ZAMARGU-4260 file (C-alpha; in steps of 0.2 Angstrom, whole numbers, plus 5000, padded with zeros to 4 digits):
<rodrens>
0) 5366/5813/5662 | 5372/5819/5645 | 5365/5810/5630 | 5383/5806/5624 | 5385/5795/5640
5) 5368/5786/5638 | 5367/5768/5633 | 5350/5760/5628 | 5346/5742/5626 | 5331/5738/5614
10) 5325/5721/5617 | 5311/5712/5607 | 5308/5699/5594 | 5316/5710/5581 | 5324/5696/5570
15) 5308/5686/5569 | 5302/5671/5579 | 5316/5660/5573 | 5328/5673/5565 | 5316/5672/5549
20) 5318/5691/5548 | 5299/5694/5547 | 5298/5711/5538 | 5287/5719/5552 | 5298/5714/5566
25) 5314/5721/5558 | 5305/5737/5553 | 5299/5740/5570 | 5317/5739/5576 | 5323/5750/5561
30) 5310/5764/5564 | 5311/5764/5583 | 5330/5765/5583 | 5330/5778/5569 | 5317/5789/5579
35) 5327/5787/5596 | 5343/5792/5587 | 5335/5807/5580 | 5331/5814/5597 | 5345/5807/5607
40) 5359/5810/5595 | 5374/5805/5606 | 5365/5790/5614 | 5372/5772/5609 | 5358/5759/5605
45) 5360/5740/5606 | 5347/5728/5599 | 5343/5712/5607 | 5332/5699/5599 | 5324/5683/5606
50) 5327/5669/5595 | 5317/5653/5598 | 5328/5643/5586 | 5343/5643/5597 | 5347/5635/5613
55) 5359/5641/5627 | 5368/5654/5617 | 5370/5672/5614 | 5376/5678/5596 | 5380/5695/5590
60) 5377/5696/5571 | 5378/5710/5558 | 5362/5709/5548 | 5358/5716/5531 | 5377/5720/5529
65) 5376/5723/5510 | 5362/5735/5511 | 5360/5753/5517 | 5350/5746/5532 | 5364/5737/5540
70) 5361/5734/5559 | 5369/5723/5572 | 5358/5712/5582 | 5362/5701/5597 | 5351/5686/5596
75) 5348/5676/5612 | 5340/5660/5618 | 5326/5660/5632 | 5338/5653/5645 | 5350/5668/5643
80) 5338/5681/5649 | 5345/5682/5667 | 5363/5684/5660 | 5356/5698/5649 | 5347/5706/5664
85) 5363/5707/5674 | 5372/5715/5658 | 5358/5728/5657 | 5360/5733/5675 | 5379/5734/5673
90) 5380/5743/5656 | 5364/5752/5651 | 5354/5767/5658 | 5338/5762/5649 | 5329/5746/5643
95) 5316/5748/5629 | 5305/5733/5628 | 5295/5732/5612 | 5288/5730/5595 | 5275/5718/5590
100) 5269/5704/5601 | 5280/5702/5615 | 5267/5700/5629 | 5263/5682/5631 | 5275/5674/5618
105) 5288/5671/5631 | 5291/5675/5650 | 5308/5683/5644 | 5300/5700/5642 | 5294/5701/5660
110) 5313/5704/5664 | 5310/5696/5681 | 5328/5697/5686 | 5330/5715/5681 | 5315/5722/5689
115) 5319/5713/5706 | 5335/5724/5707 | 5335/5739/5718 | 5347/5748/5706 | 5343/5745/5688
120) 5340/5755/5672 | 5324/5763/5668 | 5312/5752/5658 | 5300/5758/5645 | 5287/5749/5634
125) 5288/5754/5616 | 5271/5750/5607 | 5269/5732/5613 | 5256/5720/5608 | 5249/5704/5614
130) 5238/5690/5608 | 5231/5687/5626 | 5213/5692/5630 | 5206/5697/5647 | 5196/5681/5649
135) 5209/5669/5644 | 5224/5674/5656 | 5228/5665/5672 | 5231/5674/5689 | 5250/5671/5687
140) 5250/5679/5670 | 5240/5694/5677 | 5253/5695/5691 | 5268/5695/5680 | 5261/5708/5668
145) 5256/5719/5682 | 5273/5718/5690 | 5282/5722/5674 | 5271/5737/5670 | 5273/5743/5688
150) 5292/5743/5685 | 5290/5754/5669 | 5294/5772/5668 | 5283/5773/5653 | 5270/5761/5645
155) 5264/5761/5627 | 5253/5748/5618 | 5248/5746/5600 | 5230/5741/5602 | 5215/5746/5613
160) 5212/5728/5618 | 5230/5727/5626 | 5226/5742/5636 | 5210/5734/5642 | 5220/5719/5646
165) 5233/5728/5657 | 5219/5737/5666 | 5210/5721/5670 | 5227/5715/5677 | 5227/5729/5689
170) 5239/5741/5680 | 5236/5758/5687 | 5249/5768/5678 | 5245/5778/5662 | 5244/5767/5647
175) 5246/5775/5630 | 5239/5768/5614 | 5250/5772/5600 | 5250/5766/5582 | 5263/5754/5576
180) 5280/5764/5572 | 5280/5757/5555 | 5266/5768/5550 | 5280/5781/5548 | 5285/5772/5532
185) 5281/5782/5516 | 5281/5777/5498 | 5297/5780/5489 | 5306/5782/5506 | 5321/5772/5499
190) 5326/5766/5482 | 5317/5751/5474 | 5330/5737/5472 | 5334/5732/5455 | 5328/5714/5457
195) 5310/5721/5462 | 5310/5735/5448 | 5315/5722/5435 | 5302/5710/5440 | 5288/5723/5441
200) 5293/5730/5424 | 5290/5713/5416 | 5273/5711/5424 | 5267/5728/5419 | 5271/5724/5401
205) 5255/5714/5401 | 5245/5730/5403 | 5235/5725/5418 | 5233/5730/5436 | 5243/5719/5448
210) 5234/5710/5462 | 5247/5704/5474 | 5243/5690/5486 | 5252/5684/5502 | 5241/5673/5513
215) 5241/5656/5521 | 5225/5654/5531 | 5212/5653/5518 | 5206/5636/5510 | 5215/5636/5493
220) 5199/5631/5484 | 5191/5647/5491 | 5204/5659/5485 | 5204/5651/5468 | 5185/5652/5467
225) 5185/5670/5472 | 5198/5675/5459 | 5189/5666/5445 | 5171/5671/5450 | 5175/5689/5452
230) 5184/5689/5436 | 5200/5696/5444 | 5210/5682/5436 | 5205/5688/5419 | 5206/5707/5422
235) 5221/5708/5432 | 5239/5700/5433 | 5238/5689/5449 | 5254/5688/5458 | 5257/5676/5473
240) 5271/5684/5483 | 5282/5677/5497 | 5281/5691/5509 | 5285/5682/5525 | 5294/5666/5530
245) 5285/5665/5546 | 5269/5662/5537 | 5277/5650/5524 | 5270/5661/5510 | 5282/5654/5497
250) 5275/5636/5500 | 5257/5643/5499 | 5261/5652/5483 | 5268/5636/5475 | 5251/5627/5480
255) 5241/5641/5471 | 5253/5640/5456 | 5250/5621/5454 | 5232/5624/5452 | 5231/5641/5442
260) 5247/5638/5431 | 5249/5651/5418 | 5234/5661/5425 | 5245/5668/5439 | 5263/5672/5442
265) 5274/5670/5458 | 5288/5678/5467 | 5294/5664/5478 | 5310/5671/5485 | 5309/5680/5502
270) 5316/5698/5501 | 5324/5708/5514 | 5311/5719/5523 | 5314/5735/5513 | 5314/5726/5497
275) 5297/5717/5502 | 5290/5734/5506 | 5296/5741/5489 | 5287/5727/5480 | 5271/5732/5489
280) 5273/5750/5484 | 5273/5745/5466 | 5257/5734/5464 | 5239/5739/5463 | 5230/5728/5476
285) 5238/5719/5491 | 5229/5704/5499 | 5237/5697/5514 | 5235/5689/5531 | 5251/5698/5538
290) 5248/5713/5548 | 5263/5723/5542 | 5260/5718/5524 | 5244/5727/5526 | 5253/5742/5535
295) 5264/5742/5519 | 5249/5744/5508 | 5241/5758/5519 | 5257/5768/5520 | 5260/5766/5501
300) 5242/5772/5496 | 5238/5755/5489 | 5221/5747/5491 | 5221/5731/5502 | 5211/5717/5508
305) 5217/5712/5526 | 5214/5693/5529 | 5212/5694/5548 | 5215/5678/5557 | 5208/5684/5574
310) 5191/5677/5580 | 5188/5693/5590 | 5179/5708/5584 | 5194/5719/5589 | 5211/5713/5583
315) 5228/5719/5577 | 5221/5722/5560 | 5206/5732/5565 | 5217/5743/5576 | 5230/5748/5563
320) 5222/5765/5562 | 5215/5776/5575 | 5198/5777/5565 | 5192/5759/5564 | 5178/5765/5552
325) 5191/5769/5538 | 5197/5750/5538 | 5180/5742/5538 | 5179/5740/5519 | 5196/5732/5519
330) 5196/5719/5533 | 5190/5702/5530 | 5190/5688/5544 | 5197/5671/5540 | 5183/5662/5548
335) 5170/5671/5537 | 5179/5665/5521 | 5182/5648/5527 | 5164/5646/5534 | 5156/5651/5518
340) 5155/5642/5502 | 5168/5643/5488 | 5175/5660/5493 | 5159/5670/5491 | 5164/5683/5504
345) 5182/5685/5496 | 5174/5686/5479 | 5163/5701/5485 | 5179/5710/5491 | 5187/5707/5474
350) 5172/5714/5465 | 5173/5729/5476 | 5191/5732/5471 | 5186/5730/5452 | 5172/5743/5455
355) 5185/5755/5464 | 5175/5754/5480 | 5190/5749/5491 | 5200/5763/5500 | 5216/5767/5492
360) 5221/5783/5502 | 5221/5784/5520 | 5225/5800/5529 | 5239/5795/5541 | 5243/5812/5548
365) 5235/5808/5565 | 5244/5791/5567 | 5260/5798/5562 | 5259/5813/5574 | 5255/5801/5588
370) 5270/5790/5584 | 5281/5806/5583 | 5274/5812/5600 | 5277/5795/5607 | 5295/5795/5603
375) 5296/5813/5610 | 5289/5808/5626 | 5299/5792/5628 | 5315/5801/5624 | 5311/5815/5636
380) 5310/5802/5650 | 5326/5794/5645 | 5336/5810/5646
</rodrens>
């Protein structure tokens, strides 16, 4: 088959859970599509995104139409998956499942009607993730996961614990552990929007470093205490930034503002994913519970404190890089902060930053090479 004849369907949660356009979900679609198109120049790629906010409907929409990052996405409700599977069989040569947490959020991604067909497109897993843990999955879930994996021509997952989960479910095929495709992001890759550059310029007039906070899991009192006791509130400009609708960061920022008043500033409007990353590129410390907000900091060479909500030692946050030891100084568990008194743990992390003890430069050459090789391998299989 020639590349010019190939049609590929990318299916995932690329528009966010409820079409909230969570930056990480969108950017996984952006980088995956970009990298596949680089290698299969004449292939046609269509994006399908599960949308939990709609019912009994499929909608094709042009998203980010006023930006250089325009993309068309077909949003679908859960009950439309069988129809889509029929469409995939009729129209496409390859179906790429992936991006972020698609295992366990919905049975949609098991593609049961597709994999039951004798004649069907090839199926590939593109750096998928899961919140499932080996000791918490049922026998039915194990069977569904194994059946899907056995139907794939290629399997790649984002975290080592997801590989362990698949092995425990009886998957015998090769399981490749690949960093998130968004690690391909590089600072200055696109122009900073005027809205962001003007806002940052005003903040910089204060002559202080900018500590940018987008989090929703910590006790409000603990964050306030940590900022005050560490003296960050005096030495830095504290910015509460609405990074993600999924986490209601804007509402949480308003809550902090009501307490700290003139001692902090806020950016309450949600930006498109590329503008949100541009904001992170232009600050001095990033504090966030959002996985891809941490990725934005790492790929931009910005020190960060990742507020990790997972109770498990190994998590999405701890597996961002191949070398976990690089991340140890920057990852802080939510339960640690919420179980201590008055934000002492977070205070110590802020003090590390003020003493220049947090990592601000991570060598991503290994991660980026693995992602490049991943797309090389996946596209070779699709040829």
